[in-house]
N, C-alpha and C positions, 0 to 999 in steps of 0.2 A: 172526658178526656182521660182521667186518672182510672175509672172503670176499664176502659179500653186498655190502657197499660196493664193493670192487674189482670186482666183476663187473659192478654198475650203471655204475660211473665207467668201466669198458671199453667198455661198450655206447655211453655217451656220447660218449665219444672217437672211436669207429668212425662214428656216424652224423654228427658234426660234421665229420669228414675228409671223409665219402661227399659231404656236402651242397655242401662247398667246391668239389668237381669238377664239379658241376653249376651253379653260381651263375652261372659265364661264360657257358654255354649258355642260360639261363634270361634273364639280362641281354640277350643278343643278340636273343633273342625278344621280349623285352618293347620293345626299340628299333624293333624292326620292325614290332610292333603299333602303337605310337605313329605310327610313320611312315606306315603304312597307314591310320590313322585320319586323320591330317592330310590325306593326298592324297585320300582318299574325301570328307573334306568341301569340300577346295579344287575339285574336279571333279565333285561331286554323283555320285561312282562307287560301284558295288556293291561292298561290301567283304565280305560275309556268304554269299556265292553258294554255298559249298561246305559249309553248315552241315547241309544236309539231302541225303538219297540222292534223287537226280533222274533224270529221262529226258533225253537230250540235247534234246528239243523243248523242254523247260522252260527251258534255257539259250539255244535260239535265241529265243525268244520274249522273255527278257528284255533280251538283247544286242543282237539284230538287230532284232526286231519292236518294241521298246518303245525301242531307239536308246540304251541305257543304257551307260556305261562301265564297265569291270572293273579291279579292285583284285587282280594276280595277284602271289603272293610264291612266290619261288624263286631256282634256281641255273642260271646259264647254263651251259650244257653245250658250245655249239657256236654259232660264227656263222661265217655262208656270205654271201660276196659275191654278188649277182644283180643285171647291169645296175648301176645307179648307187645302189642301195640295199644294206642289209645285212638278211640273215634271222637273229636273233637266237633261239635254241632254248633255252627256260627249263623247267627240270624242277622240278615243286612235290615238295619232299623230306620233308615232314611224315611222321612216323613213325606219328601218330596216324589218318592220313587213311584213309577206308573206301573209296577210289577213288583210281585214278592220273590225274594232270593234267599236260599238257603246252600249252605257249605258243609258237607260233611267231609271232613278232612283228616287223614289218617297221620297221627304221629307215632313215632318210634318213643321209646321211654326216654331214651337219652335226648331227643329233640324236646320232649315236653319237660324234662328236668331243665333243660338250658333255658327255658322260656320262663321258668319261676314263677308259675301262675299264683303262688300264694301271697306274694307282696305285689300284685298289679290288679289294675281292674280286668274285668271280662272283655272290655271294648278294645278292638286293635284293627291292624291291618295285617293280612295274610297273604303269601306268594303260594301258589298252589299248582302242582302239576295234575290236571284235570284228566281222569280217566272216563268219565261217564256223565252225560247231561240227560237228565230227564224232566218232565213236567206233569203237574198234577191232574187228573180227569176233571172234568167239570162237575160241579156239584150241583145238588138238587136244591130248588130255589121255590120258594111258595109266594104267591101273588094273588092279588085279588083283582076280579074282572067285573063288568058289568054288562047286563043285556040288553040294557037301554029304559027299563021299565022300573028303575030304583032297586031292582033285584041285583045282588051283588053274588058273587060265588068265589069260591078259592080254588087255584088250580096250582100243579106243581110241574115244574120243566127243568131241563139241565140248563145251567147258567155258567158261561165263561168270563164272569165278570173279572176284570182284571186283578180287582183288589182281591179276589176270593183265588186266585191262580196262583201257583208257587213254581218255580224254575229250580231244580236241584241239581247242584255240582258235587260231584264226588271226586276226589281225588287225594294226593299226599303232599304233605307240608314240605315246602323247599325253606321257607324262614318266615317268621312274623315278629311282629312288634305290638306290645301290648302296652296301654297307657298306665302310667304308674297311679297309684291311688293318691287321691286328695286328701291331704291331712288337714282336719277341720282345724279352726283356731278358736 
C-alpha cells in the first residue's frame, strides 16, 4: 500500500512540476488573446480569420473586397527602412497552426516611434489594413520509391505540403500592442 501511495504521490509531483513550467507560456497566450479581442472590438477587425483552412481568394475577399481590418498575432523578425517608412515583417509562430502565415506591414516613422520597440519584446498583436494577399509556390521535394525488387530510387516532385506553404499578407499598420520584456529575477 505504501509503495502505491508513493507512486501516486510521485506522479502528482511530476505533473505539478510539469504544469508550472507551461503556465507562464499559457499566461502570455491568454494576455495576447485578451489584447486581440480588445483590438478586434475597438477596430471591428476580423480576429478568427485563421480558424478554417482556406484558399487565398477567401482572404482577398474578406480583407480587400469587404475592406475589413485584420488582427495578426506573431513575432517581428525583421524591420527594413524603405524611403520614409518601415517595413515590419511578422511571423505567425503558433505551433498548432495548420498553415504558415507572414505579415509584411508598413509603419510610418511616427507609428514605429509610438510603439517604442526598444523596450518591448518582438511578440505582439497587430491590426492591419490588408492591401495584398499572396501565397508561396509549391516547393521541390525529394522522395524515395521502390520498384518492388528491393531496388530503391530517388525522385523529385512538386509538393504543396501545408507545413511548407505560406500565405503572405501585405498591408499598413493601424495599431499594435507588443508584449513588454520580462525582467529576470
